[in-house]
N, C-alpha and C positions, 0 to 999 in steps of 0.2 A: 334107861341112862346106861351110857358106855362104861361099865365096871362092874367089877366082881365085889364091891364093897356096899354094906348098906346105906341107906338114906340117913338113918338117924345115927350114922356115926357122929362123933362130937366136932370133928372139923367139917361138917356141913359140906360135902363133897359137892352137891345140888348149886352150891355159889358159884363153883369154879365154872360150869357149864356158860356163866355170863361173861368172863372177862375173855377179852380180845387175844391174850398171851396163851401161847400153848402150854399144859400144866398135865403133867404127869406123875406116878408117885412108884417107886422102885422099892422091892424087898431086899433082904441082905443078900439073895442069890442074882441080883442084878437083873430080875426077870417084874416085868411091866405089870402092875397091879391095876392101874387105873389110868385112864386117858380121856381129856375133855373135848369137846368137840373141836376146838381151836388146833389141837395137837393133831386132831386127824387131817384138818384144814392144810396143816404145814407139812405133815410128812404124805400127801397127798395119797390118803386112804382113810377108810372108816375108822372111826375111834376105837370101835368096839373090836376091830381086827388086830389092835396094837396091843390089847390086854393079854397076858400070857407068854408075851414072846420077851425075848432078851432084848434089854436096853443097846447094847452094842451091836443090833441088827439095824439100827436107825444111824449107824456111822459108817462112812467108807472103809474099807479092808484096812486100808493103811494107818487107820487112825484109832481101830477098836483096841489094839492093844494099849494106846496111852489111856483110855477109860477104865481099862480092867485093871492097870497101875494103879491109875488114882483112886480106885473103888478099894482095893488092896491097901492102899496106904492108910485112908480113912477110915474104911469100914463104913458102919452105920452107926457106932456108936455118938451119940451127939456131944459128948465130951472131946472126941477125937476130932469130931469134923466141925470147925467154926461156923457159926450162922451167917447165911449169906456167900460162903464162899462161891465164885464163879467160875467158870469155864468159857475158854472163846475157842468154838470147834467148828466144824463142818458136817453138817448134818445129811441125811441121805433119804430123797424123796423115794416114793415107790417105784417112779420109772427113771431112777438112776442119776436123777438131777442133783447134784451137789449145792446146799444152801449153806452160806453163814449163817450160825446162831451163837449165841450168848446166852448160857445158861447160868440159871442161881440156885444153888443148892442149899436145901435147909431139912437139917432131921426133925422127923417126925414125933416127938415126946409122949403123946398122949396115946398111943396105939398098943396093943400088947405085944406085938411084931414089929421092933425096929425097923423102920420105913424112910425113906428119904423123897421128897417133895421135889419136884425140878420146874421151874418156870424158864421155859423156851423161848427166845425172842428170836424172829427174823430179822438179822441185821446187814440184810443185803444192800439197802437203801444207801445204809450208814457206811460201808466196806466202798461202796461206788463212790461217795461224797470223800471219804479218806483216799481214796487214790486220786480223785480229781484233784485234791489239795496238794498233793505231794507233788503232781506233776506240776501244779500250776508254780509251786514254789520253786521246782527246778528250773522253769522256764525263764521266772522272774528274775532267776540267779543268773541262768545265760544271757538274757538279753542286757540286764544292768552291767556284767562283765564286758559285753558287745560297747555298749554306751560309752563305757568309763574307757575304753581302747580310743575308739573315736575321737574321745575327749584329749585324751593322751596325746594322739597323733598330731591334732591341731594345735594344741599348745607349743609342741615342740618344732611345726612345719611350719606357722604362721609369723611370716617375716615382716619386721616394722624396723623403722630406724630410731623409734623412741618408746617409753613406756605408755605413753597416749597412744601412738598410732596401733602399739600392739595389742591395749586393751579394746579400741574401738573394733579395729578388724575381729580380733578373738570373739567380742561380743556377738557380733554379725551371725559369725557361725554357730555360734550357740544357739542364737535367736531361729536360725534358720534349723538347727537340729531341735530344737523345741517345738517349731510348727509341726513338721514332720511325725514329732512324737505324739504331739495334742491329736492329730487325726488318726493315727495309729491306734490309740487310747479311744478316741470315739467309733471306730470301725471295729473296736474289739479284738485288734492285732491280724483281721483279715477282710477280704473283700474292699481294700483299700482304694477309693473312685480315684483313677489316673488323671482325668483332667482336673479334680478339686485339688490333688497332691500339687501337680505343677500350678497352679493358681496360687496355692499357699506360698511357694517359693517366690511369687513376683510380686506379693503383697505391697512391697515399696512401689512398685510401678502400675499400681491399681486404674489411674488414670490413663495408661498407655493401654492395657488390653483391650482387644479388640478394635483396635486401630494401630497402633505402631506394634504391637506385639499381637500376634495370631497365635491362637492355641487351638488345635483341632485333630480331632481323631476319634474313632468309634468309644461308644461306653466301655470301657473296662477296668475289671476291679483286679486287683495285682495284690501279692504276695507282701508280708511285712517286711521280708528281706527286699525286694525288690522296691518298695517305698522309701526304705531307708536309703537304697543306694541312688537309685533315680530323683529322690529329693533333693540328697547332698548334691548330686553334681547338677543340677538346675539350680541350685543356689551360686556354685561356683561359677557357672557360666553367666547367671546373672550380673554378678558382682562384677566379672571381668567385663561384660557388656557394657555396663555403668561408667567404669572407670577408662578403657581405652576402645571399646568396640560401638555398636550399632547404637548403643542406648548413651553416648558421651556425647551426642548433638543432638541437634533437633529434627533430624532427616532419617536418620537409620532406623530399619526395621528388623524386627526377629519374628521368625515363624517357626514354630515348635509341630510337630507332627508325629502321628505314631500310626501305626496298623500291623495287622496280625494277617498273615499272606501264605500260602500253601506253597510249602518250597518244592524244589524239582525232584527231592528224595522223598515228597509226599506226605511230611509232618508240617504242622503250623509255625511259622517263624514270625517273633515280634520284632519290631524297628521302631525306633523312635530318632530323630533328627531334630538338632537345634542348628539354624542357619540365619546367617546375619548378612545383612546388606545395608549400602548406604552409609555407613560410618567412616570412619577414618581408615586408610590405608593401613592394612594389619601386618604388622611387623613380628615375626616369631621372636618369641622369648629367648636370651640368651642360656636359660637355664630352667630346669624343672622344679617346680614348688611343690606345696601341698594341694593345690589345685589340680596341677598336672596325676597327681595319684589319686587324688577323687574320681577325675573324670574317666582316667582310663584304669589304673590298678584296682581300685576298689571294685568296680562296676564290673570288672572282667572276673575278679575271683567271687563276688558274690553270686553272679548270674551266670557264670561262663560265656561272657558274652566276646563277640567281636567289637572291638571300640577303634573307631579312627578320630582323629581330632585334627582336621585341616586347616592351617593358618594361610589360607588362599587371600590374596591381597584386596578382592573385593569385599571378603567377609568371612569371618570364621566359621566352621561348619563342624558340628561333631555328630557324630552318628554311632548309634549302639544296635548291635543285632543280636538275637540270642534267640534259643529254642523257647517256644510261647510258655511250655511246660516248666519253664524256669521263673515265668513270672505272673502267668495269669493264674487267677486264684480258681481251683476246682473244687 
């Protein structure tokens, strides 16, 4: 057994060899008097080599003073040191690798010489889970604020001649945002299928898909930021087409296509185009509203894109181009 104590000790140290947690016993001078097999595994060395070494040797240099001060404050007096006193520290493996540990300290009252028993547990996975949770909460907060900003902009810039018309138009935009959000959630906010995103924004025209509405392009997974920007842009284009453009009659067509091509500069460039034909003669609007902001300003800011909106008499054409790295999920 890896210790200097007798097996007939009333504490029954032999039982400690069976537990998964690292257990060490330290005397009043801070010297390790016992270490079980799990302690050796945790610290990356044989348990017997831990015995007779200073307990501070198991800590990084910058943390040793904290432990020394703690021992000086509480000592080994059972009356001074409350049962179950815990420490959240970073221990040091034999190869120099730090490992976060949780240490529960308990005084041993039944030995001739005062000692402390330390139960040391590796909490690496717990720390990782806590870090992931903190990151997730910050990300949720960031995304919630972004969505609320978009909703606020929608409310301010949705034009209507009556309350009923406002509610109807605003509700359509909220449903579009919701459809994109549902797709993002299913994709865990990454690797969003572009084809599925585009089709989700054309749900009201499902009967026209693959007929009067053509959606084509390579299988491409895009980022959450790109999905939100392109999803809202497609909703605005579809709404405009149904009211004034190619989807407002029985003959018009819409062609939605995207590609990733190597540019002259040697980098990949993403392009998506919405092209209408066969609808009424296009008349450019007299003022720029929320739709224009979504199609041009939002996409430009979100993706660093070059955006053109051409009100050609034969049919509206919207084209977006940007670095593929700003859109493509890596």
